[in-house]
N, C-alpha and C positions, 0 to 999 in steps of 0.2 A: 189272381184276377186275370192274368194273361191266358190261363188254360181255359177258363169259362168263356171268355170272348171268342176264342178259337172254336169251341164246340158250337156256339150260337151261330157263328158264320157258316159253318158246314151245314147245319140244319136248315138255315135260310136258303142256302144254295140248292139243296135237294128239293126243298118245297118249291122253289122257282122253276126247277127242271120238270117236276111233276105237273105243275100248272101249265107249263108250255106244252106238254105232251097232250094234256086234256084239251086244251084249246086247239091244237092241231087236229086232234081226233074229231072233235065237233065240227070243225070247218070242213074236214074231209067228208063227214057224214052228210052235211048240207050239200056239199058239192056232188057226191056220188048218189045222192037221193036215198040214203038208207032211212029206214023207218025211225020214228021217234022212239019206239020201244027198244029198238036195238041200242039206240044211244042211251036210253034210260038204264037198260040192263048193264050196258057197259059201264055206265056211270056208277051203278050200285055196286058192281063188282069191285070198283076201285076203292081201295082203302085210303080214305083221305086221312092223311096224317096231320093232326093238329099240333103243331109245334108251339109250345108255349115257352115263352121267354122266362127263364128262371128269375125269380125276384132277386133284386140285388142284395148282397149280403148286408146284414144289419151293421150299422156303424159300430165301430169298436168303442167300447167304453174307455174313457180316459182312466189311466191307472190311478188308484186311490193315492191321496197325498200321503207322503211319508209321515209315519208317526214320529212325534217329537221324541227325540232321544234324550233322555235325562242328561243334564249336564253333570259331568264328572269333574269335580274340582280337583285340581292338581295338588298334590300334597305340598306343604310348605317346604321351602329350600331351607335346609338346615346347614349353616356354615360349619364346616368341620373345625374342630378346635385346632388352634395354631400348633405347628410342630415346635416343640421346645427342644432346642438342641443344647447340650451341655456346653458351657463355656469352654473354649479351647484355651488352654494355658500355653502361652507363647514364651518361649525362652527369650530372655532380655538380649537385645541385639547391642553389641558393644560398638559404639561409633567412635572411631579414632579421629579426632579433629585434625584437620590438615593445617599445619602452620601457615598463616598468611603472611606474606612479606610486609615489612613495616612500610606504612604509607609515607610518601615523602611529606615533610611539613608544608603546610599551605602558608605561603607567604602572602600576608595581607598587602595589598597595594599601597605603596607609600604616597601619601597625598603630597602633591608639590607644595613647596613652601609659598605662602601667599606673597605676592609682590609687595615690596616695601612701600610704605605709605609715601606719598609725594612729600618732598621736603616743605616744611611750613614756610609760608612767605614771611620774609622778615617784616615785622611790624614796624611801621615808620612812626607810630605814635610813641611819644617819650614825654617825660616830665621836664619841668624846669631844672636846669643844672647851674649851680653858682659858680662864677669864676673867682675863686678865693674863698675866704672865710670871714665871718664877722670880726674875729680878732684882728684881721688885716685891714678891715674897713674902719674900725674904731680902735685906736691905740691909746696907751697911757698918756700920750702927749695931748689927747683930747679931753683930759680930766678937767672938769670946771674948777676954777680957783676957789670958789666958795666951798665946793665939796671937798677940796683937799684941806682947807683950813678947818673944816668941821669933821675931817676924817669920815666922810660918808662913803660907804662901799656897798655893793649888792649886785644883783643880776636883773637885767631888764629884758623880759621876753617881748618879742615883736612879731609882726606879720607884715610882709611887703606884698603889694599888688604889682605883678609883672605884666607888661603888655606883650603884644605879639613880636615885638622887636627885641625883647629881653631887657628893657629898661624899667626900673622901679618907678611907679607913679605915685604910691601912697604908702605911709608907714603907720602902723596901729600897735600901741602898747598892749600886749596880751597879758602881761604880768609885770607888776611894778617892782622896782628895786627897793621901794620904801622912800625914795628921795626924788622929788619931781625934777631937780636940776639934771640928775643922771638920766632919767627917762626922756626928758625933752631933748638933751644933747644927742642921745642915741638915734632918735627918730629924725633929728635934723640932718645928721651926717650920713646915715645909711642910704637914702635914696640917691644921694649924689655920688657916693663912692662904690656902691655895690655894682657888679656886673654879672649878667646871666645869659646862658644859652636858653632861648624861650622854649617853652613846651611846644610840641608838635602833635597834629592830629594824624589819623590813619593815612591821610594823603600826603603827609610830610609837610603840611603848611603850619607855620607858627601860629600859636593861639595864646590868649591871655591866661594867666594862672596866678598862683600865689606861693610865697615862700615864707616859712616860719622858722625862727631860730632865736637865739638869745645873745646878749653882749654881757660879759662879766667885768663889772667895775671893781678894780682892786688898786689901792693906793700904792704907787710905786715906792720902792725902798731907795734910799739915798745911797 
């Protein structure tokens, strides 16, 4: 394209120069008074060059679209078979055990002995305590005369009610000797002759209680 444009510009320049020469000659003919024929002949002799602009080159056709190439499927990937190696026979390794030093015996911690329990508080509660015995309170000298004459003997069981000061307040026959004289004589003498240390509660105060025992009536021997 650059070469064609350069040729066209040169031809245009030549045509312009020739046209200028013709116009100068015509002007000069009018000025000098030359005849019209001279000018006509001169004009005929001139070879008029008709410079035609070459037509532009035809547009280039776009290249044809590429033909679809057939798809070539890649061959399937075949996994090669695993390489089987023959088992290696290893010779047995003999391991010599290292003797370990004996561990020191673990001593279990000795639990401290529990503290001794506090000493029990002495209980001040106590039962009634007799001062003496029924055989001292009722003696053979107290034998009723009628019972001696009738040779009456036996054991009279009794129960005494003791107040908070240790004195007997009442006597009850709990088991009879079989003879009323002996039973009545025992219950008459026991409240007067018996003596007791009264029973005490936890605070150490005297309290009422009872005392039970028996009197043996036996005829004295001469």
